[in-house]
C-alpha positions in Angstrom: 20.8 21.0 -7.0 22.4 21.4 -3.6 19.7 19.0 -2.3 20.8 16.2 -4.5 23.4 14.5 -2.2 21.0 14.8 0.7 18.1 13.4 -1.4 20.2 10.4 -2.5 21.2 9.6 1.1 17.6 9.9 2.2 16.4 7.7 -0.6 18.8 5.0 0.5 17.7 5.3 4.1 14.0 5.1 3.0 14.6 2.0 0.9 16.5 0.2 3.7 13.8 1.2 6.3 11.2 -0.1 3.9 13.0 -3.4 3.6 12.4 -4.1 7.3 9.3 -6.2 6.8 7.5 -5.9 10.1 5.2 -8.9 9.5 8.0 -11.2 8.2 10.3 -10.6 11.2 7.5 -10.7 13.7 6.3 -14.1 12.6 9.8 -15.4 12.2 10.7 -14.4 15.7 7.4 -15.6 17.2 7.0 -18.9 15.3 10.2 -19.5 13.4 8.3 -19.8 10.1 8.1 -17.7 7.0 4.8 -15.8 6.8 5.1 -15.9 3.0 4.5 -19.7 3.2 1.4 -19.4 5.4 -2.1 -18.3 4.7 -2.4 -16.0 1.7 1.4 -15.6 1.6 1.2 -11.9 2.1 3.4 -10.0 4.6 0.5 -7.6 5.5 -1.4 -7.2 8.7 -4.4 -9.2 7.6 -2.4 -12.4 6.9 -0.2 -11.9 10.0 -3.4 -11.4 12.1 -5.0 -14.6 10.7 -1.9 -16.7 11.3 -0.6 -15.2 14.6 -3.3 -13.0 16.2 -4.9 -9.6 16.3 -2.1 -8.1 18.4 0.4 -9.1 15.7 -1.8 -7.5 13.0 -1.8 -4.3 14.9 2.0 -4.2 15.3 2.5 -5.1 11.6 0.1 -2.3 10.5 1.8 0.3 12.7 5.3 -0.8 11.9 4.6 -0.8 8.1 3.0 2.6 8.3 5.9 4.1 10.3 8.3 2.9 7.6 6.6 5.2 5.2 6.0 8.0 7.7 9.5 8.4 9.2 11.5 9.1 6.1 8.8 11.4 4.8 8.8 13.3 8.1 12.5 13.8 7.7 12.1 15.0 4.2 9.5 17.5 5.2 11.5 18.6 8.2 14.5 19.3 5.8 12.1 21.2 3.6 13.0 19.2 0.5 11.2 20.0 -2.8 8.0 18.2 -3.6 9.7 15.9 -6.2 12.2 14.8 -3.6 9.5 14.1 -1.0 7.6 12.0 -3.5 10.8 10.1 -4.4 11.3 9.3 -0.7 7.8 7.9 -0.6 8.5 5.7 -3.6 11.8 4.5 -2.1 10.1 3.4 1.2 7.3 1.6 -0.6 9.8 0.0 -3.0 11.7 -1.3 -0.1 8.6 -2.9 1.4 7.5 -4.5 -1.9 11.0 -5.5 -3.1 13.2 -6.0 0.0 16.7 -7.0 -1.1 17.4 -9.2 1.9 14.2 -11.3 1.3 15.0 -12.0 -2.4 12.9 -9.0 -3.5 9.7 -10.8 -2.4 8.0 -8.5 0.1 4.5 -7.2 0.8 2.1 -5.1 -1.2 2.9 -1.7 0.2 -0.5 -0.3 1.1 0.2 0.4 4.8 3.6 1.9 4.1 2.1 4.1 1.4 -0.6 5.2 3.7 1.8 6.2 6.4 3.8 8.3 3.9 0.8 10.0 2.3 -0.7 10.7 5.7 2.1 13.2 6.3 1.9 14.8 2.9 -1.8 15.5 3.1 -4.0 13.6 5.6 -7.1 14.4 3.6 -5.9 12.1 0.9 -5.9 9.2 3.3 -9.4 10.1 4.5 -10.7 10.3 1.0 -9.1 6.9 0.2 -10.7 5.4 3.2 -14.1 6.8 2.4 -13.8 5.4 -1.2 -12.7 2.1 0.2 -15.8 1.8 2.4 -18.1 2.8 -0.6 -16.2 0.4 -2.8 -16.6 -2.5 -0.3 -20.3 -1.9 -0.2 -20.4 -1.9 -4.1 -18.3 -5.0 -4.8 -18.6 -6.8 -1.4 -14.8 -7.0 -1.1 -12.5 -5.3 1.4 -9.6 -5.6 -1.1 -11.7 -4.3 -4.0 -12.8 -1.3 -2.0 -9.3 -0.5 -0.8 -7.9 -0.7 -4.4 -10.6 1.6 -5.6 -9.5 4.1 -3.0 -5.9 3.7 -4.1 -6.8 4.2 -7.8 -8.7 7.4 -7.1 -6.1 9.1 -4.8 -4.5 11.0 -7.7 -7.9 12.3 -8.7 -8.5 13.5 -5.1 -5.1 15.2 -5.1 -6.0 17.2 -8.2 -9.3 18.2 -6.6 -7.5 19.2 -3.4 -5.0 21.4 -5.3 -1.9 19.3 -4.8 1.3 20.3 -6.7 2.2 18.8 -10.1 5.0 16.7 -8.5 2.6 15.4 -5.8 -0.1 14.5 -8.4 2.4 12.8 -10.6 4.1 11.0 -7.7 0.8 9.8 -6.4 -0.2 8.5 -9.8 3.0 6.5 -10.0 2.5 5.3 -6.5 -1.1 4.2 -7.2 0.1 2.3 -10.3 2.8 0.5 -8.3 0.4 -0.5 -5.6 -2.2 -1.7 -8.1 0.6 -3.7 -9.8 1.6 -5.2 -6.5 -2.1 -6.2 -6.0 -2.5 -7.6 -9.5 -3.4 -11.1 -8.3 -6.1 -9.6 -6.1 -7.4 -7.7 -9.1 -7.6 -10.8 -11.2 -9.4 -12.7 -8.4 -11.8 -9.8 -8.0 -12.4 -9.6 -11.8 -13.0 -13.3 -11.9 -15.5 -13.1 -9.1 -17.4 -10.3 -10.8 -17.5 -12.3 -14.0 -18.8 -15.4 -12.3 -21.4 -13.3 -10.5 -22.6 -11.8 -13.8 -22.7 -15.3 -15.3 -24.8 -16.6 -12.5 -27.1 -13.6 -12.8 -27.5 -14.2 -16.5 -28.3 -17.9 -16.0 -30.9 -17.0 -13.3 -32.6 -14.5 -15.6 -32.6 -17.1 -18.5 -34.2 -19.7 -16.3 -36.8 -17.3 -15.0 -37.8 -16.3 -18.5 
């Protein structure tokens, strides 16, 4: 209970730091435009890179990852309980996805989450990346592979012997990230359905 005031303070700091949308401010300073009105409308590194350049994508990726890593590093340094560390992760990711100063229209949180989870257990990030690669090969989609990696991180945490708080927190985190990517999931599902329909038509013709 003695940790509660400190946890509340750190949650506020984590959310505020998460609100600093690297891609948004980088593009705004560089071009004077809103990245949410360009390309895919996403604040992430891929869209920033397509619109401004690879150097901007790299800065956005690093900046967004640091937003998740820094508050978690502080939480770990202070030796906060697992539930508090996971709450800090959620606060930083929430700040990125729902930044107050941008009308709660932010990014999708993947890089910020990755930076946070990297400090909790780097093996989880390695597993997620491996699943992402396999997923990309299976569905021919970078986004699809990445989301498969996100969805299976809680399972990997169970296998690696994470605490109950960490497993529960990662399950909530994965759900939030998948919700933030819901449009991508719909697009992916539509693409798979169209692919199956074409395959069915091709088989019908060949018969």
